C-alpha atoms as one frame of an Amber mdcrd trajectory, in Angstrom:
protein
 -11.658  13.253  14.513  -8.950  10.821  14.423  -8.605   7.687  12.293  -5.698
   5.231  11.951  -4.718   4.523   8.140  -3.343   1.127   7.776  -0.625  -0.321
   5.196  -1.459  -3.138   2.812   0.844  -5.660   1.155   0.563  -7.127  -2.668
   0.135 -10.677  -3.015   1.569 -11.077  -6.474   1.832  -8.191  -8.929   1.515
  -8.774 -12.644   2.285  -6.263 -15.100   1.055  -6.555 -18.723   1.369  -3.915
 -21.433   1.982  -0.183 -21.217  -1.380   1.979 -21.917  -1.586   5.028 -23.954
  -1.981   6.977 -20.582   1.679   5.730 -19.820   0.536   3.705 -16.974   1.018
  -0.327 -17.013  -2.105  -2.715 -17.013  -1.575  -4.568 -14.003  -3.144  -7.248
 -11.707  -2.600  -7.509  -8.122  -4.301  -8.717  -4.853  -4.179  -6.001  -1.922
  -4.259  -6.986   1.390  -4.676  -4.670   4.461  -2.403  -5.429   7.387  -2.652
  -3.880  11.045   0.500  -1.506  10.592  -1.002   1.974  11.016  -0.488   5.520
  11.629  -2.837   8.422  12.734  -4.547  11.477  10.845  -6.673  13.931  12.940
  -9.019  16.461  11.220 -10.673  19.166  13.186 -12.594  21.905  11.910 -10.967
  25.389  12.588 -11.025  29.065  11.859  -7.562  28.693  10.030  -6.056  25.902
   8.103  -3.069  24.220   9.316  -1.043  21.093   8.426   1.438  19.426  10.748
   3.219  16.024  11.160   5.233  14.138  13.524   7.075  10.545  13.627   8.854
   9.769  10.482  10.197  13.011   8.685   8.122  13.521   5.282  10.288  14.900
   2.775   9.626  17.534   0.059   7.121  20.502   0.128   3.645  20.086   2.288
   1.787  20.941  -0.453   2.928  17.743  -2.187   1.166  15.557   0.643  -1.551
  13.408  -0.393  -3.541  14.298   2.688  -3.638  17.936   1.646  -4.249  17.083
  -1.724  -7.336  15.117  -0.553  -8.540  18.167   1.338  -8.025  20.555  -1.944
  -9.782  18.080  -3.997 -12.993  17.993  -1.733 -13.023  21.559  -1.103 -12.978
  22.768  -4.493 -16.283  20.786  -5.079 -17.898  21.225  -1.585 -17.945  25.137
  -0.624 -19.490  23.733   2.708 -15.968  22.422   3.843 -14.540  24.735   6.039
 -10.843  25.285   7.187  -9.708  22.413   9.147  -6.465  21.656  11.258  -4.908
  18.611  10.158  -2.059  16.453  11.816  -0.628  13.407  10.372   1.600  11.042
  12.595   3.891   8.930  10.057   4.612   5.466  11.155   4.465   3.602   8.042
   7.653   3.503   6.187   7.732   5.553   2.991   8.519   4.341  -0.485   8.426
   0.660   0.789   5.365  -0.563  -1.216   3.041  -0.424   1.640   0.485   2.259
   0.577   0.868   4.489   3.537   0.504   7.856   1.893  -2.445   6.374  -0.103
  -3.953   5.208   2.826  -3.727   8.683   4.591  -5.490  10.229   1.505  -8.166
   7.738   1.523  -8.976   7.980   5.239  -8.728  11.734   4.942 -11.630  11.563
   2.198 -13.619   9.556   4.390 -13.097  11.690   7.380 -13.854  14.974   5.486
 -17.087  13.328   4.146 -18.310  12.442   7.578 -17.296  15.691   9.435 -19.070
  17.781   6.688 -21.874  15.627   6.089 -21.180  15.183   2.095 -23.110  11.923
   1.708 -20.606  10.389  -0.841 -21.011   6.895  -1.143 -17.961   4.366  -1.561
 -17.883   4.445  -5.156 -18.015   8.435  -5.352 -15.228   8.186  -2.766 -13.374
   5.812  -4.739 -13.723   8.067  -7.817 -12.090  11.099  -5.900  -9.247   8.479
  -4.472  -8.574   7.697  -7.710  -7.464  11.028  -8.633  -5.119  11.055  -6.170
  -3.341   7.782  -6.838  -3.566   4.274  -8.283  -3.577   2.659  -4.721  -6.032
   5.202  -3.136  -9.162   3.701  -4.074  -8.390   0.288  -2.542  -8.366   2.050
   1.067 -11.826   3.396   0.884 -13.277  -0.013   1.322 -10.319  -1.247   2.866
 -11.009  -5.021   2.179  -8.855  -7.675   0.387  -9.309  -6.990  -3.055  -8.021
  -7.747  -6.679  -6.795  -4.558  -8.555  -6.928  -4.321 -12.354  -6.137  -1.506
 -14.654  -3.728   0.847 -13.318  -4.804  -0.469  -9.897  -8.126   1.383  -9.489
 -10.331  -1.238 -10.750 -11.185  -3.184  -7.771 -13.155  -6.608  -7.276 -13.300
  -8.553  -3.877 -11.021 -11.420  -3.479 -11.633 -14.471  -1.696  -8.257 -14.724
   0.287  -8.069 -15.271   3.912  -4.988 -15.151   6.137  -6.692 -14.773   9.521
  -4.464 -16.531  12.103  -1.253 -16.313  10.152   1.739 -14.072  10.899   3.334
 -11.553   8.739   7.000 -10.662   9.120   7.632  -7.496   7.300  11.254  -6.067
   6.723  11.947  -2.638   5.034  15.798  -2.060   4.860  15.153   1.648   4.036
  16.214   1.442   0.301  14.235   4.263  -1.615  13.088   2.673  -5.132  11.523
   5.238  -7.515   8.566   4.594  -9.980  11.086   5.233 -12.658  13.567   2.512
 -11.512  10.755   0.122 -10.714   9.793  -0.063 -14.390  12.695   0.509 -16.069
  13.709  -3.249 -15.903  10.506  -4.708 -16.097   9.592  -6.837 -19.195   5.698
  -6.967 -19.668   4.322 -10.186 -20.168   0.489 -10.913 -21.251   0.907 -14.605
 -20.920   0.623 -15.007 -17.202  -1.539 -17.345 -14.978  -4.917 -15.969 -13.916
  -4.051 -14.250 -10.516  -7.390 -15.488  -9.070  -7.055 -18.850  -9.843  -3.361
 -18.600  -8.193  -4.530 -17.021  -5.065  -7.120 -20.050  -4.720  -4.161 -22.539
  -4.209  -2.019 -20.980  -1.405   0.124 -24.368  -1.701   1.329 -23.040  -5.139
   1.973 -19.485  -4.143   5.818 -19.976  -3.918   6.089 -20.798  -7.722   3.047
 -19.244  -9.242   2.418 -15.897  -7.159   4.885 -13.768  -8.488   5.784  -9.998
  -8.233   6.885  -9.056 -11.746   9.172  -6.352 -10.030  11.334  -8.670  -8.206
  13.260  -9.993 -10.987  15.172  -6.589 -11.928  14.923  -5.093  -8.566  16.703
  -7.928  -6.804  19.459  -7.549  -9.464  19.882  -3.954  -8.673  19.560  -4.523
  -4.701  20.636  -7.832  -3.769  19.804  -7.167  -0.201  16.090  -7.664  -1.072
  16.657 -11.102  -2.487  18.597 -11.643   0.934  15.777 -10.783   2.900  13.435
 -12.863   0.966  15.483 -15.902   1.436  16.281 -15.443   5.084  12.316 -15.376
   5.613  12.220 -18.736   3.949  14.905 -19.955   5.928  13.078 -18.690   8.919
  10.069 -20.900   8.222   7.923 -18.517   5.978   5.455 -20.370   3.543   5.572
 -17.612   1.337   7.733 -14.273   1.009   7.527 -11.770  -1.468   8.270  -8.069
  -2.035   5.068  -5.908  -1.636   4.341  -3.380  -4.620   7.445  -1.802  -6.181
   9.244  -2.148  -3.013  11.480  -2.216  -1.077   9.601  -3.887   1.759   9.624
  -7.739   1.731   7.449  -9.651   3.766   6.922 -13.339   4.964   3.911 -15.344
   5.854   4.194 -17.753   8.748   1.741 -20.285  10.474   3.109 -19.368  13.754
   4.652 -16.383  15.198   8.371 -16.651  14.183   9.994 -14.199  16.774  12.545
 -11.565  15.771  15.121 -12.313  12.995  18.277 -11.286  12.778  18.365  -8.471
  10.324  20.428  -5.542  10.675  19.204  -2.953  13.485  18.822  -0.086  11.026
  16.224  -2.217   9.198  12.515  -1.486  10.253  11.027  -4.806  11.194   7.958
  -6.026  12.722   5.637  -9.045  13.326   1.866  -8.826  12.917  -0.845 -11.113
  13.484  -2.982 -11.050  10.576  -7.113 -10.801  11.379
């Protein structure tokens, strides 16, 4: 079986107080986008994992797809060895959720291959053990995420017919760096209300990571400014970065960013 995990963008990201579990309370809208990679899982006599495409740093055992397999295999003895292949295309460390999507799609595939009969809520519960963004990709629909990102509710945001221009300059931003400069604020506009008025997004739909990270990495602020200059009606950093996106009413064509930057233009459905 083969599936095609997709990326997401964050429309606004509000950061509130730090919790007792050392996570921060957040509120954000996650929106799926048609930038995909591929995961193939085939039952086999012997277990194996391989990858292609973008080089994945670190030990294989740290990969979220493997962790997803180990997690379910520990609870369901009917899960036999498999061959897993991941073709990586979504930039890593970009705030696009590629690794989280891979893990969630792997959970769904294993559920189907081995007829585990797990419903979406149970799959989301398992996904939450793998990462804060992972539960979103089980339903893979536009949702507002609260808590540490695992509490989900549908969001009435429709961007079909608009175009997304996505730029990733290759900067890696660690979770530690992202949160180091954040000043949590409890007095913020209700995200759902802001999302209901796209005409106010430029001023009211804010990613709280931008303030400090743009100071650390001025090129991110420059990308955002360039997207607005090119005609975007909204632009922002996704998640904790470092991908920056612009929303356009019409396809903007290729913009003049350095050749080494990852960039793509996608029509939203």
